[in-house]
Structure formats: C-alpha cells, structure tokens
C-alpha positions, 0 to 999 in steps of 0.5 A, spaced: 788 352 922 796 354 923 797 350 917 794 356 913 799 361 916 804 364 911 802 358 906 798 362 900 801 368 897 797 374 898 796 376 891 793 369 889 788 371 895 787 377 892 785 374 885 781 368 889 777 374 893 776 378 886 773 372 883 769 370 888 766 377 889 765 377 881 760 371 883 757 374 888 755 380 884 751 376 880 746 375 885 742 380 890 741 387 890 746 392 887 749 399 889 744 405 887 749 408 882 750 408 875 755 404 871 759 410 869 759 413 876 761 406 879 767 405 874 770 412 875 769 411 883 772 404 883 778 405 878 780 411 882 779 407 889 783 401 885 789 406 883 789 409 890 790 401 892 796 400 887 799 407 889 799 404 897 802 397 895 807 400 890 810 405 896 810 399 900 814 395 895 819 401 893 820 402 901 822 394 901 826 395 895 830 401 897 832 397 904 834 391 900 830 386 904 825 381 901 818 382 899 816 374 900 810 374 905 811 366 905 818 366 907 818 372 912 824 369 916 828 372 910 827 379 912 834 382 913 831 389 915 826 392 919 823 398 914 820 404 918 820 409 913 816 412 908 809 409 908 811 404 913 811 410 918 803 410 917 802 403 917 806 396 918 802 393 912 802 397 906 801 392 901 796 389 905 792 395 905 793 396 898 790 390 896 784 391 901 783 398 898 784 395 891 778 390 892 774 395 895 775 399 888 773 392 885 767 391 889 765 398 887 766 397 880 762 390 880 756 394 884 753 388 888 752 389 895 754 383 897 761 384 894 763 389 899 764 382 903 770 381 899 775 386 902 772 385 909 773 377 909 780 378 905 782 383 911 780 378 916 783 372 913 790 376 911 790 379 919 789 372 922 793 367 917 799 372 914 800 378 919 799 375 926 805 370 924 809 375 920 809 379 927 811 373 931 817 372 926 819 380 926 819 380 934 823 374 934 828 377 929 828 384 931 826 384 938 825 390 942 826 395 935 820 391 932 816 392 939 817 399 939 815 400 932 809 395 933 807 400 939 808 406 935 805 404 928 798 401 927 797 395 923 792 397 918 791 405 918 
C-alpha cells in the first residue's frame, strides 16, 4: 500500500469523495431535516471548512513554503504560527469539514461516511508519510511541534 502514499493530490480526493457521497445519497434513509435547513447548515459548515483551509494556505504563503502535498520534500520551513498552533493539518481539516457540510446538504445518512473515510485515507496515505519527511527534514524542531500540537483538532 506504500504505492498510494503522497500520490493523489488531496483536492482530487475531495472531488472523488464528494462524487461518491452524492451517489450514496441516492440510496438509504435521509436525515430528518427539511431541505432549506440542510442547505443552510451544510453551506455554513462548508464555509467554515473553506476558512480553515484558507488560513492554512495563507500561513504557508506567508512563510514562503510549498503547499504541494505530493512533493512534501520541497518544504522550506516549518510553519507553527496562525492556525498551525491549533492543528498540524489545517488544510486536511478544512477539506474534511467541507465534506461534512456536503454530507449535510445531500441529506443521506450514508453520506456521513464520506468525511470519515476521507479522514482515514488522508491520515494513512498523506499525513503519516508527510510526518516522516518533516521529521527527517526538520528533526527535533518538528518533533517538538508534533508533541505540542494535535494532528487534527
């Protein structure tokens, strides 16, 4: 399974997962909530996810380091400020929250599997390999950061 590590860009995984969630929404029971309420809550949750994602992106941009999750070895600095004080992976948190909002909009009970499966996949095939590279590249500085800041939230 090592062949899947850092191979698929996370935004593509979000699209694939979102499409799968749409398919699942066609089957099974629905959330007992009216469409306007689902739409309002789901969009609000999606916006929250976008804000978290954007905060991570801007912190990387301000530090002038790469946001390329496929070529993590090109990272030029360890970002520990801003949203990175709360989570080591704000972009993945943002994507997961966006998928949660999409699940609410879709209204299917089974769609709630999407964000969970995304988080599990991204942890195993993206975050864990990234952490290995960051530890090699930044050593004790990254180890201290990892010990003081949660992977997710």
